[in-house]
N, CA and C atoms as an extended XYZ file, in Angstrom:
438
Properties=species:S:1:pos:R:3:atomname:S:1:resname:S:1:resid:I:1 pbc="F F F"
N        -4.546      -29.714       -7.983 N   MET     1
C        -4.049      -28.827       -7.528 CA  MET     1
C        -2.259      -29.039       -7.614 C   MET     1
N        -1.322      -27.416       -8.602 N   SER     2
C        -0.261      -27.796       -8.667 CA  SER     2
C         0.842      -27.560       -7.498 C   SER     2
N         1.949      -28.157       -6.788 N   GLU     3
C         2.478      -28.350       -5.727 CA  GLU     3
C         2.608      -26.772       -5.683 C   GLU     3
N         2.537      -26.237       -4.023 N   LEU     4
C         1.845      -24.778       -3.437 CA  LEU     4
C         4.022      -24.353       -3.811 C   LEU     4
N         4.319      -23.212       -3.788 N   PRO     5
C         5.547      -22.896       -3.638 CA  PRO     5
C         5.735      -22.247       -1.842 C   PRO     5
N         4.544      -22.667       -1.111 N   PHE     6
C         4.837      -22.040        0.357 CA  PHE     6
C         3.994      -23.181        1.060 C   PHE     6
N         4.086      -23.980        1.903 N   GLU     7
C         3.417      -24.820        2.969 CA  GLU     7
C         2.555      -23.670        3.505 C   GLU     7
N         1.105      -24.317        3.596 N   LEU     8
C        -0.349      -23.476        3.895 CA  LEU     8
C        -0.812      -24.086        5.376 C   LEU     8
N        -0.773      -23.497        6.513 N   LYS     9
C        -1.752      -23.474        7.476 CA  LYS     9
C        -3.233      -24.880        7.702 C   LYS     9
N        -3.896      -25.327        7.679 N   PRO    10
C        -4.582      -25.668        7.868 CA  PRO    10
C        -6.213      -25.232        7.522 C   PRO    10
N        -6.403      -24.203        8.249 N   ASN    11
C        -7.131      -22.777        8.269 CA  ASN    11
C        -6.687      -22.225        7.293 C   ASN    11
N        -6.048      -21.574        6.740 N   HIS    12
C        -5.225      -20.622        5.901 CA  HIS    12
C        -6.342      -19.782        5.324 C   HIS    12
N        -6.833      -20.985        4.673 N   LYS    13
C        -8.114      -20.296        3.496 CA  LYS    13
C        -8.937      -19.519        3.671 C   LYS    13
N        -9.558      -20.116        5.260 N   ALA    14
C       -10.939      -19.056        5.837 CA  ALA    14
C       -10.204      -18.204        6.520 C   ALA    14
N        -8.494      -17.646        7.470 N   LYS    15
C        -8.656      -16.973        7.698 CA  LYS    15
C        -8.373      -16.042        6.314 C   LYS    15
N        -7.687      -16.397        5.411 N   THR    16
C        -7.186      -15.059        3.912 CA  THR    16
C        -8.883      -14.563        3.769 C   THR    16
N       -10.196      -15.816        3.656 N   LYS    17
C       -11.255      -15.383        3.161 CA  LYS    17
C       -11.742      -13.801        4.230 C   LYS    17
N       -11.604      -14.611        5.717 N   TYR    18
C       -12.287      -13.482        6.350 CA  TYR    18
C       -11.186      -12.258        6.960 C   TYR    18
N       -10.040      -11.953        6.195 N   ASN    19
C        -9.242      -10.858        5.938 CA  ASN    19
C        -9.536      -10.390        4.674 C   ASN    19
N        -9.086      -10.702        3.587 N   TRP    20
C        -9.836       -9.898        2.814 CA  TRP    20
C       -10.946       -9.860        2.461 C   TRP    20
N       -12.249       -9.819        3.128 N   LYS    21
C       -13.195       -9.434        3.504 CA  LYS    21
C       -13.305       -8.066        4.361 C   LYS    21
N       -12.485       -8.261        5.178 N   LYS    22
C       -12.344       -7.287        6.157 CA  LYS    22
C       -11.616       -6.271        5.456 C   LYS    22
N       -10.858       -5.969        4.491 N   LEU    23
C       -10.162       -5.319        4.215 CA  LEU    23
C       -11.151       -4.377        3.327 C   LEU    23
N       -12.111       -5.501        2.846 N   GLY    24
C       -13.066       -4.993        1.724 CA  GLY    24
C       -12.967       -5.039        0.031 C   GLY    24
N       -12.468       -5.957        0.171 N   LEU    25
C       -11.825       -6.871       -1.544 CA  LEU    25
C       -13.280       -7.515       -1.862 C   LEU    25
N       -13.521       -7.589       -2.880 N   ASN    26
C       -14.496       -8.310       -3.197 CA  ASN    26
C       -14.373       -9.979       -3.702 C   ASN    26
N       -15.232      -10.154       -3.253 N   MET    27
C       -15.148      -12.165       -2.654 CA  MET    27
C       -16.076      -12.555       -4.012 C   MET    27
N       -16.692      -12.191       -4.687 N   ASP    28
C       -17.398      -12.840       -5.959 CA  ASP    28
C       -16.702      -14.201       -6.907 C   ASP    28
N       -15.164      -13.486       -6.564 N   ASN    29
C       -14.452      -15.157       -7.327 CA  ASN    29
C       -12.867      -15.303       -6.421 C   ASN    29
N       -13.510      -15.017       -5.325 N   PHE    30
C       -13.013      -15.624       -4.296 CA  PHE    30
C       -12.232      -17.172       -4.173 C   PHE    30
N       -12.299      -18.267       -5.301 N   GLU    31
C       -11.542      -19.234       -4.456 CA  GLU    31
C       -10.588      -18.961       -6.225 C   GLU    31
N       -10.565      -18.340       -6.960 N   GLU    32
C       -10.237      -18.692       -7.835 CA  GLU    32
C        -8.870      -17.342       -8.290 C   GLU    32
N        -9.056      -16.164       -7.032 N   ILE    33
C        -8.090      -15.772       -7.222 CA  ILE    33
C        -7.002      -15.742       -5.962 C   ILE    33
N        -7.481      -16.525       -4.504 N   TYR    34
C        -7.176      -17.432       -3.531 CA  TYR    34
C        -6.176      -18.281       -4.420 C   TYR    34
N        -6.649      -18.977       -5.425 N   TYR    35
C        -5.780      -20.069       -5.942 CA  TYR    35
C        -4.752      -19.427       -6.901 C   TYR    35
N        -4.940      -18.162       -7.251 N   LYS    36
C        -3.142      -17.572       -7.610 CA  LYS    36
C        -2.388      -16.535       -6.647 C   LYS    36
N        -3.677      -16.828       -5.550 N   TYR    37
C        -2.701      -15.953       -4.700 CA  TYR    37
C        -1.895      -17.310       -3.874 C   TYR    37
N        -2.552      -18.254       -3.793 N   ILE    38
C        -1.195      -19.078       -3.091 CA  ILE    38
C        -0.219      -20.127       -4.084 C   ILE    38
N        -0.109      -20.161       -5.252 N   ILE    39
C         0.875      -20.351       -6.529 CA  ILE    39
C         1.242      -19.122       -6.743 C   ILE    39
N         1.115      -18.241       -6.422 N   ALA    40
C         2.354      -16.721       -6.391 CA  ALA    40
C         3.499      -16.767       -5.834 C   ALA    40
N         4.674      -16.703       -7.179 N   THR    41
C         6.174      -16.862       -6.437 CA  THR    41
C         6.787      -15.387       -6.504 C   THR    41
N         6.333      -14.546       -7.880 N   HIS    42
C         7.127      -13.456       -7.555 CA  HIS    42
C         5.833      -12.289       -8.141 C   HIS    42
N         5.932      -10.863       -7.594 N   CYS    43
C         5.148      -10.041       -7.684 CA  CYS    43
C         5.043       -9.489       -8.870 C   CYS    43
N         3.962       -9.153       -9.505 N   GLN    44
C         3.601       -8.822      -10.933 CA  GLN    44
C         3.776       -7.539      -11.266 C   GLN    44
N         4.335       -6.534      -10.565 N   LEU    45
C         4.863       -5.399      -10.900 CA  LEU    45
C         5.833       -5.535      -11.266 C   LEU    45
N         6.930       -5.812      -10.144 N   CYS    46
C         8.672       -5.686      -10.300 CA  CYS    46
C         9.412       -7.080      -10.075 C   CYS    46
N         8.402       -8.305      -10.431 N   ASN    47
C         9.158       -9.673      -10.860 CA  ASN    47
C         9.567      -10.243       -9.782 C   ASN    47
N         9.661       -9.455       -8.241 N   LYS    48
C        10.478       -9.765       -7.262 CA  LYS    48
C        10.120      -10.633       -6.187 C   LYS    48
N        10.828      -11.928       -6.114 N   GLN    49
C        11.140      -13.505       -5.922 CA  GLN    49
C        10.119      -13.578       -4.376 C   GLN    49
N         8.942      -13.760       -3.843 N   PHE    50
C         8.289      -14.216       -2.480 CA  PHE    50
C         9.227      -15.196       -1.722 C   PHE    50
N         9.790      -14.668       -0.598 N   THR    51
C        10.087      -15.819        0.122 CA  THR    51
C         9.618      -16.253        1.780 C   THR    51
N         8.452      -16.043        1.356 N   LYS    52
C         7.543      -16.322        2.499 CA  LYS    52
C         6.177      -16.179        2.004 C   LYS    52
N         5.244      -16.430        2.418 N   THR    53
C         3.774      -16.567        2.537 CA  THR    53
C         3.393      -14.970        2.719 C   THR    53
N         4.445      -14.376        3.212 N   ILE    54
C         3.728      -12.701        3.913 CA  ILE    54
C         4.056      -11.983        3.219 C   ILE    54
N         5.512      -12.292        2.485 N   ASP    55
C         5.987      -11.022        1.519 CA  ASP    55
C         4.702      -11.151        0.732 C   ASP    55
N         3.798      -11.768        0.535 N   ARG    56
C         2.576      -11.380       -0.734 CA  ARG    56
C         1.515      -10.934       -0.304 C   ARG    56
N         1.198       -9.785       -1.390 N   GLN    57
C        -0.534       -9.170       -0.808 CA  GLN    57
C        -1.001       -8.700       -1.701 C   GLN    57
N        -2.418       -8.644       -1.534 N   MET    58
C        -3.298       -8.939       -2.384 CA  MET    58
C        -3.913       -7.171       -2.645 C   MET    58
N        -3.813       -7.002       -4.254 N   GLU    59
C        -3.227       -5.488       -4.399 CA  GLU    59
C        -4.789       -5.255       -5.204 C   GLU    59
N        -5.622       -4.660       -4.791 N   HIS    60
C        -7.052       -4.290       -5.463 CA  HIS    60
C        -7.866       -2.961       -5.571 C   HIS    60
N        -8.114       -2.361       -5.627 N   CYS    61
C        -8.999       -0.975       -6.002 CA  CYS    61
C       -10.020       -0.927       -4.337 C   CYS    61
N        -9.400        0.239       -3.859 N   HIS    62
C        -9.599        0.792       -2.549 CA  HIS    62
C       -11.216        0.898       -1.978 C   HIS    62
N       -11.835        1.172       -3.815 N   ALA    63
C       -12.994        2.104       -3.906 CA  ALA    63
C       -13.748        0.971       -3.660 C   ALA    63
N       -13.361       -0.121       -5.049 N   THR    64
C       -14.908       -0.567       -5.725 CA  THR    64
C       -14.559       -2.162       -4.841 C   THR    64
N       -13.293       -2.600       -4.405 N   GLY    65
C       -12.623       -3.653       -3.771 CA  GLY    65
C       -11.956       -5.207       -4.682 C   GLY    65
N       -12.153       -4.132       -5.944 N   GLN    66
C       -11.518       -5.451       -7.135 CA  GLN    66
C       -10.300       -5.656       -7.002 C   GLN    66
N       -10.053       -7.160       -7.113 N   PHE    67
C        -8.881       -7.209       -7.336 CA  PHE    67
C        -7.963       -7.295       -8.266 C   PHE    67
N        -6.635       -6.857       -8.446 N   ARG    68
C        -5.706       -6.661       -9.777 CA  ARG    68
C        -4.725       -7.301       -9.726 C   ARG    68
N        -3.780       -7.180       -8.482 N   ASN    69
C        -2.631       -7.803       -8.932 CA  ASN    69
C        -2.202       -8.429       -7.562 C   ASN    69
N        -1.573       -9.720       -7.496 N   ILE    70
C        -0.577       -9.707       -5.845 CA  ILE    70
C         0.785       -9.010       -6.590 C   ILE    70
N         1.089       -8.536       -5.502 N   VAL    71
C         2.873       -7.659       -5.440 CA  VAL    71
C         3.289       -8.018       -4.403 C   VAL    71
N         4.599       -7.398       -4.015 N   CYS    72
C         5.599       -7.449       -3.051 CA  CYS    72
C         4.246       -6.727       -1.964 C   CYS    72
N         5.067       -5.785       -0.605 N   ARG    73
C         4.783       -5.592       -0.135 CA  ARG    73
C         4.952       -4.172       -0.527 C   ARG    73
N         6.556       -3.755       -1.274 N   SER    74
C         6.925       -2.587       -1.851 CA  SER    74
C         6.108       -1.890       -2.928 C   SER    74
N         5.446       -2.371       -3.585 N   CYS    75
C         4.435       -2.530       -4.905 CA  CYS    75
C         3.116       -1.882       -4.033 C   CYS    75
N         3.172       -2.671       -3.594 N   ASN    76
C         1.781       -2.221       -2.958 CA  ASN    76
C         1.246       -1.036       -2.238 C   ASN    76
N         2.479       -0.341       -0.942 N   GLN    77
C         2.897        0.590       -0.829 CA  GLN    77
C         3.044        2.002       -1.378 C   GLN    77
N         3.358        1.784       -2.918 N   LYS    78
C         3.280        2.670       -3.926 CA  LYS    78
C         2.053        3.152       -4.607 C   LYS    78
N         1.197        2.478       -4.235 N   LYS    79
C        -0.170        2.639       -5.064 CA  LYS    79
C        -1.019        3.838       -4.485 C   LYS    79
N        -1.325        4.428       -5.918 N   ALA    80
C        -2.440        5.536       -5.193 CA  ALA    80
C        -3.023        5.699       -4.593 C   ALA    80
N        -3.590        4.574       -4.676 N   ASP    81
C        -5.639        4.645       -3.560 CA  ASP    81
C        -5.426        4.198       -2.671 C   ASP    81
N        -4.184        3.588       -2.131 N   VAL    82
C        -3.542        2.868       -0.599 CA  VAL    82
C        -4.842        4.083        0.218 C   VAL    82
N        -4.984        3.262        1.692 N   LYS    83
C        -5.645        3.680        2.337 CA  LYS    83
C        -5.142        5.482        3.099 C   LYS    83
N        -5.671        5.909        3.705 N   LEU    84
C        -4.985        7.434        3.981 CA  LEU    84
C        -4.933        6.959        6.146 C   LEU    84
N        -4.399        7.278        6.305 N   LYS    85
C        -3.854        6.946        7.654 CA  LYS    85
C        -4.923        7.537        8.465 C   LYS    85
N        -5.037        7.072        9.424 N   SER    86
C        -6.128        7.856       10.172 CA  SER    86
C        -6.037        9.260       10.795 C   SER    86
N        -4.307        9.430       10.590 N   ASN    87
C        -4.522       10.863       11.318 CA  ASN    87
C        -4.058       11.443        9.807 C   ASN    87
N        -4.063       11.348        8.839 N   ASN    88
C        -3.871       12.082        8.093 CA  ASN    88
C        -4.819       13.011        7.713 C   ASN    88
N        -4.713       14.558        8.222 N   THR    89
C        -5.723       15.567        8.126 CA  THR    89
C        -5.694       16.157        6.871 C   THR    89
N        -4.605       15.917        6.122 N   SER    90
C        -4.749       16.511        5.359 CA  SER    90
C        -5.220       16.312        3.525 C   SER    90
N        -5.747       15.096        3.700 N   GLY    91
C        -6.765       14.768        3.054 CA  GLY    91
C        -5.931       13.787        1.488 C   GLY    91
N        -4.692       14.129        2.074 N   TYR    92
C        -3.800       13.214        0.710 CA  TYR    92
C        -2.552       12.345        1.598 C   TYR    92
N        -2.150       11.552        0.792 N   LYS    93
C        -1.654       10.184        0.951 CA  LYS    93
C        -0.423       11.095        0.929 C   LYS    93
N         0.185       10.114        2.628 N   GLY    94
C         2.132       10.930        2.412 CA  GLY    94
C         2.517       12.235        3.050 C   GLY    94
N         0.718       12.977        3.191 N   ILE    95
C         0.986       14.346        3.494 CA  ILE    95
C         0.289       13.818        5.020 C   ILE    95
N         1.053       14.746        5.895 N   ASN    96
C         0.303       15.101        7.119 CA  ASN    96
C         1.001       16.061        7.528 C   ASN    96
N         0.285       16.837        9.315 N   LYS    97
C         0.238       17.563        9.878 CA  LYS    97
C         1.146       17.186       11.060 C   LYS    97
N         2.056       17.731       11.302 N   SER    98
C         3.108       16.942       12.310 CA  SER    98
C         3.516       18.326       13.566 C   SER    98
N         3.842       18.019       15.151 N   LYS    99
C         3.767       19.374       15.903 CA  LYS    99
C         4.994       19.711       15.417 C   LYS    99
N         5.070       21.094       15.893 N   ASN   100
C         6.379       22.065       15.561 CA  ASN   100
C         6.455       23.210       16.207 C   ASN   100
N         7.038       23.586       17.372 N   LYS   101
C         6.835       24.254       18.337 CA  LYS   101
C         8.341       25.308       17.716 C   LYS   101
N         8.492       25.279       16.796 N   LYS   102
C         9.963       25.816       15.835 CA  LYS   102
C         8.371       27.312       15.872 C   LYS   102
N         7.778       26.515       14.749 N   CYS   103
C         6.363       27.606       13.749 CA  CYS   103
C         5.650       28.494       14.445 C   CYS   103
N         5.230       29.412       13.881 N   LYS   104
C         4.369       30.691       14.517 CA  LYS   104
C         2.774       29.620       15.102 C   LYS   104
N         2.340       28.858       14.137 N   GLN   105
C         1.158       27.978       14.350 CA  GLN   105
C         1.212       26.688       15.016 C   GLN   105
N         2.372       26.072       15.372 N   GLY   106
C         2.708       25.089       16.404 CA  GLY   106
C         2.469       23.986       15.366 C   GLY   106
N         2.754       23.851       14.429 N   PHE   107
C         2.228       22.687       13.455 CA  PHE   107
C         3.042       22.848       11.827 C   PHE   107
N         3.271       21.796       11.000 N   ASN   108
C         3.538       21.951       10.305 CA  ASN   108
C         3.077       20.764        9.119 C   ASN   108
N         3.498       20.551        7.428 N   TRP   109
C         2.623       19.518        7.041 CA  TRP   109
C         4.232       19.161        6.151 C   TRP   109
N         3.794       17.885        6.492 N   GLN   110
C         5.629       16.884        5.913 CA  GLN   110
C         4.928       15.815        5.014 C   GLN   110
N         5.128       16.073        4.159 N   PHE   111
C         5.532       14.988        2.834 CA  PHE   111
C         6.475       13.381        3.279 C   PHE   111
N         5.615       12.318        2.899 N   LYS   112
C         6.278       11.678        3.738 CA  LYS   112
C         6.975       10.388        2.792 C   LYS   112
N         7.638        9.435        2.168 N   VAL   113
C         7.311        8.464        1.481 CA  VAL   113
C         7.979        7.419        1.385 C   VAL   113
N         7.864        6.183        1.654 N   ARG   114
C         8.757        4.684        1.656 CA  ARG   114
C         9.707        4.311        0.416 C   ARG   114
N        11.324        4.530        1.356 N   ILE   115
C        11.696        4.466       -0.299 CA  ILE   115
C        12.898        2.948        0.064 C   ILE   115
N        12.482        2.014       -0.249 N   ASP   116
C        13.496        0.913        0.277 CA  ASP   116
C        12.910        0.362        1.645 C   ASP   116
N        11.344        0.332        1.677 N   GLY   117
C        11.297        0.440        3.589 CA  GLY   117
C        11.288        0.890        4.390 C   GLY   117
N        11.822        2.434        4.059 N   LYS   118
C        12.210        3.287        4.963 CA  LYS   118
C        12.103        4.214        5.051 C   LYS   118
N        10.744        4.892        5.723 N   LEU   119
C         9.626        6.238        5.557 CA  LEU   119
C        11.070        7.197        6.235 C   LEU   119
N        10.955        8.507        4.911 N   LYS   120
C        11.382        9.722        4.279 CA  LYS   120
C        11.150       10.077        4.012 C   LYS   120
N        11.024       11.698        5.345 N   THR   121
C        10.448       12.853        4.666 CA  THR   121
C        11.429       13.758        3.716 C   THR   121
N        10.092       13.920        2.710 N   ILE   122
C        11.082       14.775        1.689 CA  ILE   122
C        11.050       16.322        1.876 C   ILE   122
N         9.614       16.489        2.708 N   LYS   123
C         9.250       18.175        1.866 CA  LYS   123
C         8.202       18.928        3.319 C   LYS   123
N         9.193       19.552        3.766 N   THR   124
C         8.132       20.079        4.832 CA  THR   124
C         8.084       22.202        4.939 C   THR   124
N         6.617       22.095        5.597 N   SER   125
C         6.541       23.335        4.752 CA  SER   125
C         4.982       23.788        5.859 C   SER   125
N         5.213       25.006        6.298 N   ILE   126
C         4.022       25.417        6.836 CA  ILE   126
C         2.526       25.369        6.101 C   ILE   126
N         2.916       25.828        4.616 N   ASP   127
C         1.886       26.087        3.049 CA  ASP   127
C         1.499       24.386        3.441 C   ASP   127
N         0.329       24.168        3.560 N   LEU   128
C        -0.216       22.669        2.926 CA  LEU   128
C        -0.565       22.609        1.197 C   LEU   128
N        -0.781       23.564        0.518 N   ASP   129
C        -1.226       23.717       -0.605 CA  ASP   129
C         0.625       23.725       -1.381 C   ASP   129
N         1.564       24.285       -0.886 N   LYS   130
C         2.559       23.979       -1.855 CA  LYS   130
C         3.367       22.529       -1.626 C   LYS   130
N         3.266       21.870       -0.616 N   VAL   131
C         3.149       20.384        0.132 CA  VAL   131
C         2.491       19.685       -0.989 C   VAL   131
N         0.988       19.712       -1.241 N   ILE   132
C         1.221       19.073       -2.149 CA  ILE   132
C         0.849       19.437       -3.601 C   ILE   132
N         1.411       20.263       -4.036 N   LYS   133
C         1.741       20.953       -5.047 CA  LYS   133
C         3.592       19.950       -5.767 C   LYS   133
N         3.625       20.556       -4.102 N   PHE   134
C         5.324       18.911       -4.614 CA  PHE   134
C         5.503       18.289       -4.841 C   PHE   134
N         4.078       17.524       -3.452 N   ALA   135
C         4.229       16.128       -3.895 CA  ALA   135
C         3.847       15.422       -5.041 C   ALA   135
N         2.565       16.249       -5.610 N   GLU   136
C         1.748       15.505       -6.739 CA  GLU   136
C         3.430       15.598       -7.975 C   GLU   136
N         3.884       16.557       -7.957 N   LYS   137
C         5.136       16.366       -8.720 CA  LYS   137
C         6.056       15.402       -8.642 C   LYS   137
N         6.212       15.057       -7.474 N   TRP   138
C         7.788       14.448       -6.822 CA  TRP   138
C         6.945       13.381       -7.342 C   TRP   138
N         6.213       12.531       -6.875 N   LYS   139
C         5.508       11.019       -7.421 CA  LYS   139
C         4.838       10.745       -9.258 C   LYS   139
N         4.872       12.179       -9.698 N   LYS   140
C         4.865       12.369      -10.855 CA  LYS   140
C         6.214       11.704      -11.673 C   LYS   140
N         7.031       12.361      -11.237 N   ASP   141
C         8.927       12.798      -11.511 CA  ASP   141
C         9.381       11.517      -11.165 C   ASP   141
N         9.021       10.814      -10.115 N   ASN   142
C         9.877        9.376       -9.041 CA  ASN   142
C         8.897        8.098       -9.973 C   ASN   142
N         7.728        8.200      -10.271 N   ASN   143
C         6.422        6.784      -10.858 CA  ASN   143
C         6.556        6.431       -9.286 C   ASN   143
N         6.137        7.290       -8.443 N   TYR   144
C         6.034        6.737       -7.543 CA  TYR   144
C         4.675        5.563       -6.918 C   TYR   144
N         3.478        6.075       -7.605 N   HIS   145
C         2.236        5.681       -7.423 CA  HIS   145
C         2.559        4.709       -9.422 C   HIS   145
N         3.004        3.878       -8.517 N   THR   146
C         2.997        2.348      -10.308 CA  THR   146
C         1.602        2.273      -10.796 C   THR   146
């Protein structure tokens, strides 16, 4: 094995396998994927250099568990199939219901995205369909789901 870019703790491999299994990653090629993961020095999408082991993310299809790339946190968050948060009642990534006493129904819908590591509200409306249409157009125009 070539020299690793980071020092690994003795139980790193076992913990990594356990965590990936919990995330639903397909374990058929674990040894091969793990090796690629531990020697990765740059994001495979934006080429950002990893400075710590926690900078690397295992990017995979959430529906099938198939491995795709080793990426930085930013690129991983931009993927369209990232699991919905448990409080997401809209069914769309990034669109959540938010309490708002100023609205007649007591809530509104917010479209939020992570930009430069910070969560930003892009659109707020009481009309869910309007927010969904806006979000789809905004993501396409801004190449948000790489």
